[in-house]
C-alpha positions in Angstrom: 16.8 -45.3 -4.6 14.4 -42.4 -5.2 12.0 -42.3 -8.2 12.1 -39.4 -10.6 8.9 -38.1 -9.0 10.4 -38.3 -5.5 13.6 -36.5 -6.8 11.4 -33.8 -8.4 9.4 -33.2 -5.2 12.6 -33.1 -3.1 14.3 -30.7 -5.5 11.3 -28.3 -5.1 11.0 -28.8 -1.3 7.6 -30.4 -1.5 6.3 -33.2 0.8 6.4 -36.7 -0.7 2.6 -37.0 -0.5 2.1 -34.0 -2.9 0.1 -34.7 -6.0 0.9 -32.4 -8.9 -1.0 -31.8 -12.2 0.8 -31.4 -15.5 0.2 -27.6 -15.2 1.9 -27.5 -11.8 4.9 -29.6 -13.1 5.1 -27.3 -16.1 5.3 -24.2 -13.9 7.9 -25.7 -11.5 10.1 -27.3 -14.2 9.8 -24.6 -16.9 8.9 -27.2 -19.5 5.9 -26.0 -21.6 2.6 -27.7 -21.0 2.3 -28.6 -24.6 5.6 -30.6 -24.3 4.3 -32.4 -21.2 1.1 -33.2 -23.1 3.1 -34.8 -25.9 5.2 -36.8 -23.4 2.1 -37.9 -21.5 0.5 -39.2 -24.7 3.6 -41.1 -25.6 3.6 -42.6 -22.2 0.1 -43.9 -22.6 1.0 -45.2 -26.0 4.1 -47.0 -24.6 2.0 -48.6 -21.9 -0.5 -49.9 -24.5 2.1 -51.1 -26.9 4.5 -52.8 -24.5 2.8 -54.0 -21.3 5.8 -56.2 -20.4 7.9 -53.1 -19.8 5.4 -51.6 -17.3 6.6 -51.8 -13.6 4.9 -53.6 -10.8 3.0 -51.5 -8.3 4.4 -53.2 -5.2 8.0 -52.4 -5.7 8.4 -50.8 -9.2 10.3 -53.9 -10.4 10.2 -54.9 -14.0 8.7 -58.4 -14.6 7.7 -59.5 -18.1 5.7 -62.5 -16.8 2.2 -61.2 -17.6 0.6 -64.5 -16.8 1.8 -64.3 -13.2 1.2 -60.6 -12.8 -1.9 -59.3 -14.4 -2.6 -55.7 -15.4 -4.0 -54.9 -11.9 -0.6 -55.6 -10.4 1.1 -53.0 -12.7 1.1 -49.3 -12.7 -1.9 -47.7 -14.5 -1.4 -46.1 -17.9 -1.7 -42.7 -16.3 0.9 -43.5 -13.6 3.2 -44.8 -16.4 2.7 -41.6 -18.4 3.4 -39.3 -15.4 6.5 -41.4 -14.7 7.7 -40.5 -18.2 6.9 -36.8 -17.5 8.9 -36.9 -14.3 11.8 -38.7 -16.1 11.8 -35.9 -18.7 11.7 -33.0 -16.3 14.4 -34.6 -14.2 16.5 -34.9 -17.4 16.9 -38.7 -17.2 19.2 -39.4 -20.2 17.2 -42.4 -21.6 14.1 -40.1 -21.9 15.4 -36.5 -22.1 18.1 -37.2 -24.6 16.7 -40.5 -25.8 13.0 -41.4 -26.4 11.8 -37.8 -26.1 14.8 -36.0 -27.5 12.8 -34.7 -30.4 10.4 -33.0 -28.0 13.3 -31.4 -26.2 14.6 -30.1 -29.5 11.1 -29.0 -30.7 10.6 -26.8 -27.6 14.2 -25.5 -27.5 15.0 -27.1 -24.1 18.7 -27.5 -23.2 
């Protein structure tokens, strides 16, 4: 199963090793940079407030056992925040019409 990032890159015909900035994601997706900034900040906040929901680096699995898997085994706050951005621009329902629906409405996105 492809991640939202992989789906985004494939949709835009970019190699899987491509690294994009928020500005580049904004241009490609048509989502205003200010919206992406807000989503990024929320992603950092979500990481800090609920570490048990953060996926493991090795396979992106969810494992709440924080004693067995320390922070170094998990995605970084920045990776988690960019994951949320990619979920938003790929219109993943839990994010686009769920957690960040107010941002979608604020910026007039359909």
